[in-house]
C-alpha positions, 0 to 999 in steps of 0.5 A: 124322200121318206117324209112322205111316209112319215105318218107319226112325226110332223116335221120340225123346223130348226134354224139353218133348215129342216131336220129330216125324217128316216123311218117312223120313230128313227130321226135323222139330223144329218141325213143331207151331209150322210149322203154327200159324205157318203158320196164323197167317199165313194170318190175317195180310195177309188184309185187304190181300191182301199176298202170304203167306209161309212161316215159317222153319222151314217153309223149313227143312223143304222145303229138307232134303226137297229135298236127300233128294230130290237122293238116290236111294231105295233101294226103291220103298216107301220113295219112295212113302212119301216123297212121301206124307209130303211131301205131307200137309206141303204140303195146306192151304198148298200155294199158299204152298209153291209161291210159296217158292223153296225150296217151289217148288225142292222142289215141281219135284223131288217131283211126277215122283215123284208119282202121277197122283192126286197130282199132281193133287190137288196142282194142286186144291190150288193151284186152290182149290175153284172154280180160281180160284187158279189165275192167282195161282199161275201168274203168281207167278215160283216158282209157274208153275215148279210148276204147268209141272211138274205139268203135264208129269206128263201125259206119263205118262198110259198110260206104266206097264207094259202088263201090268196086271190089269183092276182095276189099269187101272181104278184107274189110268184113274181116278187119271189122270182125277183130273189130267186134270179139273184140266188141263181146269180150269186150262185153263178159267181161261186161257180166262176170263183169256186176255190176262191170262196170255198178257202175265204174263212167267210166266204166259205159260209156264204157257200155252205148256206147256199147249198142249204137254200138250193137244196131246200133245207136250213139248219138255225143261223150261226148267231143262234148256234150255242158255242160246243160244250154249252148246256143246249148244243146239239152235233146234229143241228136240226134242219128244216125243209122248205119248196124250192123253184125247179132252177134251184134243183138244176142250179144245185148240179151245177154247183156240185160239179163245178165244186168237184172240180175242186175236189183237190182243195177239199182234203188240203183246206179246213174251210173248203173240207167244211164246205164239201161236209155241208154239200154231201150232208144236204145232198144226202137230205135232199138229192140221194142219188146226187150224194152217192155220184159225190161219194163216189167221186170223192173216194176215188180221188182219195184212193187213187193219189200217189203214195208210197209204195204197198200204201194206200194213200187213203191212210196219209188222208186219214192223219190229216186234220182237213181230209179226216174230218171230211172222211169222217163225213164219207163214212157216215153217209156211205152205203153198204158196197162202199164201206165193203170196198174201203174195208177190204182195200184200204182199211183191213190190217190198219185198224189198231194202228189208226185207232192209236193215231191222234187224228185218224182215231176219230175217223176209225170211230165213225167207221165203226159206227157205219159198219155196226149195221152190217154183217162186216161189223164181226170183222172190224171188231175181230180186228180192233178187240186185238188192240184193245189194251194199247188203244186204252192205254193211248187214251183213246177211250171214244174208240173203245165206247163206240166199239161196244155201242157197235155191239149193242147195236149189231148184237154180236160180239157182246160176250166176247167185249165184255170178256176183253173189258174184265182181262183189260182192267184186270177184273176177270181172274180170280172170279171174285174180282167181277163185282168190282167190274163196274167202279173200274169201268166208270173210273177207267182204272185197272183193279191195282190202281183202283183198289191200291193192291199189288198182290195177286190176289188183293181181296176187295177193299169193299169200303172203298169209296166210290170215286174218279167217275168219268166221263167216257167211262160213263159212256162206255158203261152206258154202251154196256148196260144195252147189252142182252146180258147184264148180269156182270153189271148189276151184280156189282151195282148191287155189291156197291155200298148205299153211300157209293149209290148216293155218289152215283146218284149226285155225280154228272156222270155217274147219275147217268149210269145208276139211271139207266141200270135201274129203269131198263132192270126187270121189276125183281131186278129193281127191286134188288137195287131199290133195297140197297137204296133205302135211306137215301131217297130223301138225300137224293130228292135234294141233289140236283143230279139225284133228283132226276134219278129218283124221278125217272126210277120212280117213272119206271117203278111198279106200284108197290115200289113207289109206295115204298119210296113215297113211305119214306119221303113223306117222313121228312115233309118239312125239309122236302118242301123247302128244298129247292129241288125237292119241292119238285120231287113232292109235287110230281110224286103227289105225296101230298095225296099220299098222305091225306088220300091215299085210296086217290093216289093208289089209283092215280099210281096204278091207272099210270102203271097200266098206262106205261105198260101198254106203252111198253108192250106196243113198242115191243 
């Protein structure tokens, strides 16, 4: 049946029969035997319920299809014919293909090329006549990916060219209607088997994708998400909104109601907790009223469970791995009244103890961030600051950093936060120690440890090189740099030796500190720091991180400051032009113009400076 749409290759005679053709460019010699074997396999294992598998010829066929899909199609007609032919082979054994590793990967590549009608048909094949097979396929390690891929194609609803004849639009709506019906059918199966789906490690991903699709917003597919810690990883994935049929709005409400009947599972099971987090996130984005209703219901459940006398049940959940992650999302999305109620009735007087807990401290960080927008932040700060040294000793720097970020956002308690840190790092008294605060904050070491001083006065050793800069220390200083009063940090920075400043610029954590302190300073304050950096610009330009700092400094510098930097750099032209990092600096700073056409360079820099000032005035 595939031969009739074959256009590029004619059937070739072969002893013993005709070589059967698959889609254009994919030849299959054993199609007939494959079909028979596949049919035979369907009967095998039928009595004992064993999982059915594709036979070897079928696996080979879908592997070749996958290889062909990795190549581009020259014409749309060829692509359409290819997809149609492959789906003809899939029909009748869709579940087996989806649950096979090779077949699963091939279908995931094929579905984005298929029409909405074809995607709907694939879902219909996977679900069976009544949709009862959806559960088996969705909870399979390979099949679940195929169902997710099919669901994601719903984002193509009404995304084709708007200039169409009315008859074409009607036909397209009918085609999309098939896909719509199958998505609703899958959702019905999920509603009927909610607990099994949300607790299954594979089914949970299908439910989360289903929630996104019903709400009308999608993030990147799992296969395209970089792992946490990688260069391009983002804690908040970017989502794309799209139109959905009206039926999805009602179905989303029904599905969330079904989920709320299993809220007890969400606080004990990590997979189910992730589903509830997704439900809250997408509803907050697309259905705020529904989200508010869900938030209230979940909080009511968490705060009304039985617990020890006089102890809020919420405190127990805060210390649980699965429940605490759900509560973090609740806090991020909670409105003012809900946050105030949580603090007043459950968290007040317990914040320090929770901040010291290995699990609950992460939830407290979210609570600090959420409360920073409101007046209640002052009370939260006053309670937490009492245990700041204990929190530092426990190594829960995320709490301290978030407290500083909260002060920067709220605008209150900034002086108290700075004084508290000076006390905690033992550089408050005598006043001569203030100039050492920046190295101490960045390394998270007390004065005595950093300078190896055990005397009360412990004279500052200015020749001690900057060392032990750590990630959280860098984050802390970057938060403090947003304070209204930053003179202590800037005085400490100006007290560092030029060698220390170069060490900062070339350090992955320290470079961010140096950049933010210089670029956010006034022209006068920036000039004082730049004078300390004189003689270091060439080495900065030849450093991977230092060159980025230098570029940021250049963009914020005045014309006279740029001229001083350029004067030093052009003296080492051969070195800069030959260095892999500095050569970009040479080009971006237009240093060739500085050498050969000084007047034009001056005019260019003056124009850029005026534009930057005008832009900053607009932002202010």
